[in-house]
C-alpha positions in Angstrom: 98.6 120.6 89.1 102.4 120.5 89.7 105.0 120.7 86.9 108.7 120.7 87.4 111.3 121.3 84.6 114.7 121.0 86.2 117.7 121.4 84.0 121.1 120.5 85.5 124.3 120.8 83.6 128.1 121.2 84.1 129.6 123.3 81.4 133.2 122.3 81.0 134.1 125.3 78.8 133.4 127.7 81.7 134.2 125.5 84.7 137.5 124.1 85.9 138.0 120.4 86.4 137.3 119.3 89.9 134.2 121.4 90.4 131.3 119.4 92.0 129.2 117.6 89.5 125.5 118.1 88.9 123.0 115.6 90.4 123.5 112.4 88.6 123.0 108.6 88.9 126.3 107.6 87.3 129.0 105.9 89.4 132.8 106.1 89.7 135.7 103.6 90.0 138.8 105.0 91.5 142.0 103.8 93.1 145.8 103.6 92.8 148.2 101.5 90.6 151.3 100.2 92.2 154.1 97.8 91.5 155.0 94.7 93.8 156.9 97.0 96.1 154.0 99.4 96.6 155.6 102.2 94.6 153.2 104.3 92.5 153.0 103.5 88.8 152.3 106.3 86.2 150.8 105.9 82.8 149.2 102.5 83.5 146.5 101.9 80.8 143.2 101.1 82.6 139.9 100.2 81.1 136.5 99.1 82.4 134.1 97.1 80.3 130.4 97.1 81.1 129.3 93.5 81.0 125.7 94.1 79.8 126.4 96.5 76.9 130.1 95.9 76.2 130.7 99.7 76.7 134.4 100.3 77.3 135.7 103.2 79.4 139.4 104.1 79.3 141.9 106.2 81.3 145.4 106.0 82.7 147.1 106.6 86.0 148.7 109.9 86.7 152.2 110.6 88.0 151.1 109.6 91.6 149.6 106.4 90.3 146.0 107.6 90.9 143.2 106.9 88.4 139.5 107.6 88.1 136.8 106.3 85.8 133.7 108.6 86.0 130.2 108.6 84.5 129.8 104.8 84.6 126.4 103.2 84.2 125.4 101.0 87.1 126.0 97.2 86.7 128.9 94.7 86.6 132.3 95.6 85.1 135.5 93.9 84.2 138.5 96.1 85.1 141.9 95.7 83.2 145.3 97.3 83.9 148.3 97.0 81.5 151.8 98.3 81.6 155.0 97.3 79.8 157.0 94.7 81.7 154.1 93.7 83.9 151.4 91.0 83.7 148.0 92.2 82.8 145.7 92.5 85.8 142.1 91.6 85.3 139.5 92.3 88.0 136.3 90.5 87.4 132.7 91.2 88.7 133.1 94.8 89.9 129.6 95.7 90.9 128.8 99.4 90.7 125.6 100.8 92.1 124.0 104.2 91.3 126.1 107.1 92.5 128.5 104.6 93.9 132.2 105.4 94.4 134.1 102.1 94.3 137.8 102.0 95.2 139.8 99.3 93.4 143.5 99.5 94.1 145.6 97.7 91.4 148.9 96.0 92.2 150.7 94.7 89.1 153.1 91.9 89.1 156.3 91.6 87.0 156.1 89.3 84.0 155.3 89.0 80.4 152.5 91.2 79.0 150.9 88.1 77.4 150.2 86.6 80.9 147.4 87.9 83.2 146.5 87.8 86.8 142.7 87.5 87.5 140.9 88.4 90.7 137.3 88.7 91.6 136.1 92.0 93.2 132.4 91.2 93.9 130.4 93.7 96.0 131.8 96.0 98.6 129.9 96.1 101.8 131.4 99.4 103.0 131.9 102.4 100.7 135.2 103.9 101.9 135.4 106.8 99.6 132.5 108.7 101.1 131.0 109.3 104.5 127.3 108.8 103.5 125.2 106.0 105.0 123.1 104.3 102.3 121.2 101.1 101.4 121.0 99.9 97.8 118.6 97.3 96.4 118.8 95.7 92.9 115.9 94.8 90.7 116.2 91.2 91.8 115.9 92.2 95.5 112.9 94.4 94.7 111.3 91.4 92.9 112.1 88.8 95.5 111.4 90.5 98.9 108.2 89.1 100.3 106.1 92.3 100.5 102.4 92.4 99.7 103.0 95.5 97.6 104.3 96.6 94.2 105.3 100.1 95.4 108.9 101.3 95.8 108.0 103.3 98.9 107.2 100.1 100.8 110.7 98.8 100.1 112.2 102.2 101.2 110.3 101.9 104.5 112.2 98.7 105.5 115.5 100.6 105.4 116.9 101.2 108.9 116.2 104.8 110.3 113.5 105.4 107.7 109.9 105.9 109.0 106.6 107.2 107.9 106.2 110.9 108.8 102.3 110.9 108.8 99.4 108.8 107.6 100.4 109.8 104.0 102.4 107.2 102.0 104.1 110.0 100.1 106.0 111.3 103.2 108.9 109.6 104.9 111.5 110.7 107.5 115.1 109.8 107.1 117.6 109.6 109.9 115.4 111.5 112.3 114.9 114.5 109.9 111.7 116.3 109.1 109.4 115.2 106.3 110.5 118.2 104.2 114.2 117.3 104.5 114.1 114.5 101.9 113.9 114.1 98.2 113.3 111.3 95.7 114.7 111.2 92.2 114.2 109.0 89.1 117.3 109.0 86.9 118.5 112.2 88.7 115.3 114.2 88.3 113.3 115.1 91.4 109.7 113.9 91.8 109.0 115.9 94.9 105.9 118.1 94.5 107.3 121.0 96.5 104.7 120.7 99.2 106.4 119.8 102.5 108.3 116.7 101.5 105.6 114.9 99.4 106.6 112.9 96.4 104.5 112.2 93.3 103.8 108.8 94.7 102.1 107.2 91.6 105.5 107.3 89.9 106.7 105.0 92.7 103.8 102.7 92.6 105.4 99.9 90.6 108.9 98.2 90.5 109.3 96.4 87.1 110.8 99.4 85.3 113.5 100.1 88.0 117.0 98.6 87.9 118.0 99.8 91.4 116.6 101.7 94.4 119.2 103.4 96.6 118.3 105.1 99.9 120.8 107.5 101.5 119.9 108.5 105.1 122.9 110.6 106.3 126.0 112.5 105.2 125.0 113.1 101.6 127.5 114.8 99.3 127.3 118.6 98.8 125.2 118.4 95.5 122.2 117.1 97.5 120.6 119.4 100.0 118.2 117.1 101.9 119.2 114.6 104.7 117.4 111.7 103.0 117.7 110.9 99.4 116.0 108.2 97.4 117.7 107.5 94.0 115.9 105.3 91.5 117.5 104.1 88.2 115.4 102.9 85.4 116.1 99.7 83.5 117.9 99.9 80.2 118.4 97.4 77.4 121.5 95.2 77.0 123.1 93.1 74.3 120.8 90.2 75.1 117.1 90.3 74.5 115.3 89.8 77.8 111.6 89.9 78.7 109.2 89.1 81.5 105.5 88.3 81.9 104.0 88.2 85.4 100.9 88.5 87.5 101.0 89.2 91.3 97.9 87.8 92.9 96.3 88.6 96.2 93.2 87.3 98.0 91.6 88.0 101.4 93.4 84.9 102.8 96.7 86.6 102.2 95.8 89.8 104.1 95.7 90.7 107.8 92.5 91.9 109.3 92.2 95.6 110.2 91.9 95.7 114.0 88.8 98.0 113.7 87.0 95.6 111.2 85.3 92.3 111.9 86.7 90.6 108.8 89.6 90.7 106.3 89.4 93.1 103.4 87.3 91.7 100.6 88.3 91.5 96.9 90.7 89.7 94.7 93.6 91.8 93.3 95.9 91.2 90.3 99.0 93.1 89.2 99.7 91.8 85.7 102.4 93.2 83.5 105.4 92.5 81.3 108.7 94.0 80.0 111.1 93.6 77.1 114.5 95.0 76.4 117.5 94.4 74.2 119.6 95.8 71.3 117.9 97.8 68.5 118.3 95.5 65.5 116.7 96.2 62.1 117.5 93.3 59.8 119.7 94.4 56.9 119.3 98.0 58.0 120.9 98.5 61.4 122.6 96.4 64.1 122.6 98.2 67.4 124.6 95.7 69.4 127.1 97.5 71.6 125.6 100.8 70.6 121.8 101.2 70.7 119.4 99.6 73.2 115.7 99.8 74.2 113.5 98.9 77.2 109.8 98.9 77.6 107.6 97.8 80.5 103.9 98.0 81.2 102.3 97.3 84.6 98.6 97.3 85.6 96.4 96.6 88.5 93.0 95.0 88.3 90.6 93.5 90.8 87.1 92.8 92.1 85.0 94.9 94.4 87.1 96.8 97.0 86.3 97.6 100.5 86.3 101.0 102.2 86.5 101.6 105.9 84.6 104.7 107.0 84.3 106.2 110.5 82.0 109.2 110.4 80.0 110.6 113.3 76.5 111.8 112.2 73.7 113.6 114.1 70.6 111.6 115.1 67.3 112.3 113.2 65.8 113.9 116.3 68.8 116.3 116.6 68.4 117.3 113.0 64.7 118.2 113.9 65.9 120.3 116.8 64.8 117.8 119.5 67.5 117.5 122.2 65.1 116.4 125.0 67.0 113.1 125.5 70.1 115.0 126.5 68.5 116.9 129.4 69.3 117.7 132.1 73.0 117.0 131.5 73.0 119.2 128.3 70.8 122.3 128.1 70.1 124.0 124.8 69.7 127.8 125.3 68.2 130.5 123.2 70.8 133.2 122.5 68.1 135.7 121.5 66.3 135.4 124.9 69.2 136.0 127.2 70.4 132.4 126.9 67.2 131.1 128.5 66.7 127.3 128.0 64.4 126.2 125.3 61.2 124.6 126.6 61.6 120.8 126.8 65.2 121.2 125.4 63.6 121.5 121.9 64.3 124.2 119.3 61.0 125.3 117.7 60.7 124.3 114.1 60.1 128.0 113.2 63.5 128.8 114.6 65.4 126.3 112.5 67.5 127.7 109.6 65.4 127.0 106.5 68.5 126.4 104.4 69.8 123.9 106.9 66.4 122.1 106.9 66.3 122.0 103.2 69.9 120.7 103.1 69.2 117.8 105.6 66.0 116.9 103.8 68.0 116.5 100.5 71.1 114.9 101.8 70.0 112.9 104.9 69.8 110.0 104.8 72.2 109.4 101.9 71.7 106.6 99.4 73.5 103.3 99.9 73.9 104.0 103.7 70.4 103.6 105.0 69.7 105.2 108.4 72.9 107.0 109.2 72.0 107.2 112.9 73.2 103.7 113.2 76.7 104.9 112.6 76.8 106.7 116.0 76.9 103.3 117.8 79.7 101.9 115.6 83.3 102.7 115.0 83.2 101.9 111.4 81.1 101.5 108.3 82.2 99.2 105.5 81.2 99.7 101.9 81.8 96.9 99.3 79.9 98.2 96.3 82.9 99.8 94.5 84.8 98.0 91.8 88.6 98.1 92.2 89.9 101.0 90.0 92.2 99.8 87.2 95.6 101.5 87.0 98.1 101.6 84.1 101.8 102.3 84.2 104.2 102.1 81.3 107.9 103.1 80.8 110.0 103.3 77.7 113.8 104.0 77.5 116.3 104.2 74.6 120.1 104.4 75.0 122.6 105.2 72.3 126.4 105.5 72.3 127.8 107.7 69.5 131.5 107.0 70.4 133.6 106.0 73.4 133.4 109.6 74.5 129.7 110.5 73.8 126.4 108.8 74.8 122.8 109.7 75.3 119.6 108.2 76.7 116.0 109.2 77.1 113.1 107.8 79.2 109.4 108.5 79.4 107.0 107.3 82.0 103.2 107.6 82.0 100.8 106.6 84.7 97.0 106.9 85.0 95.1 105.9 88.2 91.3 106.4 88.7 90.2 106.5 92.3 86.4 106.3 93.0 86.5 105.4 96.7 84.2 106.7 99.3 84.8 109.8 101.4 83.8 109.6 105.0 83.7 113.3 105.8 80.3 114.8 106.6 78.2 116.2 105.1 80.0 115.1 101.8 79.9 111.4 102.6 79.7 109.4 99.4 81.6 108.2 96.4 84.2 110.6 94.9 85.4 110.7 91.2 89.1 111.2 90.7 91.5 110.3 87.9 95.1 111.1 88.5 97.6 111.5 85.6 101.3 111.6 86.2 104.3 111.9 83.8 108.0 111.6 84.1 110.7 112.2 81.5 114.5 112.6 81.3 117.2 113.1 78.6 120.8 112.8 79.5 123.9 113.5 77.3 127.4 112.7 78.6 130.6 113.7 76.8 134.2 113.0 78.0 136.5 115.8 76.9 139.5 114.1 78.4 140.0 111.7 81.2 140.0 114.5 83.8 137.3 116.6 82.3 133.7 115.6 81.4 130.4 117.2 80.7 126.9 115.9 81.5 123.7 117.7 80.5 120.5 116.3 82.0 117.0 117.6 81.4 113.9 116.2 83.1 110.3 116.7 83.8 107.9 115.6 86.6 104.2 116.2 86.0 101.3 115.6 88.4 97.6 116.4 87.6 95.2 115.2 90.4 91.7 116.7 90.0 89.2 115.5 92.6 85.4 115.7 92.4 83.6 114.9 95.7 80.1 113.3 96.1 78.6 116.8 96.5 79.3 119.3 93.7 79.4 122.9 95.0 77.3 124.3 92.1 74.7 121.6 92.5 74.3 122.2 96.2 74.1 126.0 95.9 71.5 125.8 93.1 69.3 123.3 95.2 69.5 125.5 98.3 68.7 128.7 96.4 71.8 130.5 97.7 72.9 133.7 96.0 
């Protein structure tokens, strides 16, 4: 069991402005305001409006014409700049990703305040304000990329310079670093299990609840210690009610054959689910448009019988009886109690066999559902198709509320349950295991702007992982049968 309760906060009453912020997913828009000659303009009123929620963030340029809008939610913005004697400048479609620092320089034109100049910003391919190298994918990209998976880690793997560090899906290498030089966060809260770079991978097993997945592979800012950083941002509700209903379907015809198997993996798989999000509206009681929003998603996986690929090596029945005559003369079995003299006929007498070992092999060889295990010695694999596909459930709920233009809060809770009753191929415990893994994730974030140059964000989070495993052989059961003390 692994439980993490990180609390990250910047306390403005005890810190000076300009100190590095805590780990966050919020973005920033910055730049300079100038007149037609390129001279800096002070006290230009600047505001950014979040298109999905109609949240408005305001600031003004300083004496050098510089401005910064911090703690902005990811998404599209409309940026406006106003000054007396100048036309209003409107920058449409400013796309802001998680932890993004977008530079938008504003050049105002002389004219009446009632007139406006409109430009379209769109997306910036190169982030000029930082030196980090990153790759960001929106929820639409996660949904549309043709991968036979619903896991975020598979989308991370197609980022350049990201590779698998071992056979474990939970470990990745970023920019040539080691497996323990990376971290993954959901809404700014780490989901690393603290064991050599592993992540709590079930929390990354589905994509419907994520608005964005960002992968930084080099030159992260000082608040992040590792080389590689995966930042996931959960979806939030907007002023429009949206929903989805889907089922991802997979059959053997859609899968490639394992090179060590004579046929494609069997079984039909389904990943059904749905989501809904929008403003919190209680008729005649409360209208949460522009203030309070909710989002909920549930994703599951269902399917028919699954296939396991096992590759154990087991001793022949004659070996288990102490008969190694077929190996002579290349291999000679010797008696350590008789000066290493060879056993007659290369056979160990029955009386010399360990009674506990004999009793063990009588009870556990051959195992049910496998027939004569000696057949496995002549094969590289053994396929088992008697197990039903284990159903998984994953749901997320999030609520956002804005108290005022200066204060806002949101909370998210994620719950995942995944049974795993596959077969273990390790001897002597070959057989079906029983395992139900429970994972949890939660975050609460409160943001307050004291003044345009001083803000406070308090973020509390939890990542919980409980993964008990029961193998096909229970220790107490085996000890009792063998009569061990």
